[in-house]
N, C-alpha and C positions, 0 to 999 in steps of 0.2 A: 320468632321474628318473622314477619309477614314475608310474603313473595313480593310485595310492592317495596319494601325497604332494601331488598337486595338488589345489587347491580346485577344486570344481566350479563351472562357470559357466553362464549361460545358453547360451553357444554349445555347450557340451557336450550341452545338453538337444536343440539343433537338430542338431548334426552328429554327434553321438555322440562317443565317446572319442578323444582324440589318438592319433596314431602314436607309434612308438618315438622319432622325431625331435621330437616336441612339437608338431608341426603337425597341423592338421585335414586329412584327406584325404577330400574329397567329390566326387560328380560334378555336373554341371551342373544336373541336375534338382532335386537336393536344394538347391543353392544358389538356385536361382530360387524355390523354394517358401519358403525361409527369407526371401528379399527380399520377397516378397508378404506373408509373416506379419508381418514388420517394418512394412511400410506400413500394414497393417490396425491394427496396435497403436499407430502413432504418431499424435500429434495433426494434425488437418487444417491444414495452413499456411494456407489461406485462412481459415479460421475464426479461426484465431488471430491473423492478420494484421487481421482486421476488428475484434477485441476491442482490440487495441493501438492501432489507429488512432481508435477511438472515445475511448479513454482519453487519447490525445495530444491530441485536439481539445477534450476536456473541460478538460485541464489548460491549453491555450492559453486558453480562454474564462475559466478561473478567474483565469490570470494579467492578463487583460484587465480582469475585473472588480475585481481587487485594484488595479490601476493607476486605475480609475475612482474607487474609494473613496478611494485615496491623494489623488486630485486634489479631491475634495471636502472633505476634512480641510484641505488647503491653501487652498481657497477659503474655508472657515469661518475659518482662521487669518488669512487677508487682511481679512475682515470684521471682525476683533476679537475673535473667540471663541478659546477654549483648546481646542486639539485633544485633549488628556488628558481634560478634563471631558467632552467630547463623546463620547469612547470610553466612559467610564464610564455617562453617559447611556444610551448604546446598550445597554451591557451590562446595566443596571438594568431597561430597558424590556423586555428579552427575558426576564427571570426572572418567575416566578410572583408575584404581590402578596403572598401570605401568606409566602413564603420572602424576599421582599424586606423586608417588614416585620420578620420574625424576625431577619434579619442586622442590619438598623438597630437593633433593640433590644439585640442582644448587643454591638454596636460601641457604643452608648451606655453599657453596663454596664462594658465594658472601658475606655472614656475616663474614666469616673468612678472606677473602681478605680485609675487611674493618676494621680488628681488633676487630670484635664482636664475641661474643660467639654464636655458632650454636645453634638452637633450639633443 
């Protein structure tokens, strides 16, 4: 296979063209230089590990918080409250008051259009 029929790769840029046998023929100095260049261009493993570990810790904390919230809903249910309604209350309290009123008015309009009594 000739050099012209082979697609050019990054290795070609580093080592030059392949020999007739299709292999790269380089001396030790070129190989060492290529290894140094690769390490320079590759991500820092320690830095990357720090990011991944921080994300893992946050995911762990998030799971713990979600478990705590689930427990609170269970406590509320045990006290006689409806968890679905509490979830809706939490959602409504997060909304802007104007947006909440607008949605309530639209809901009332739709209920009336369906022949249902508004809330």
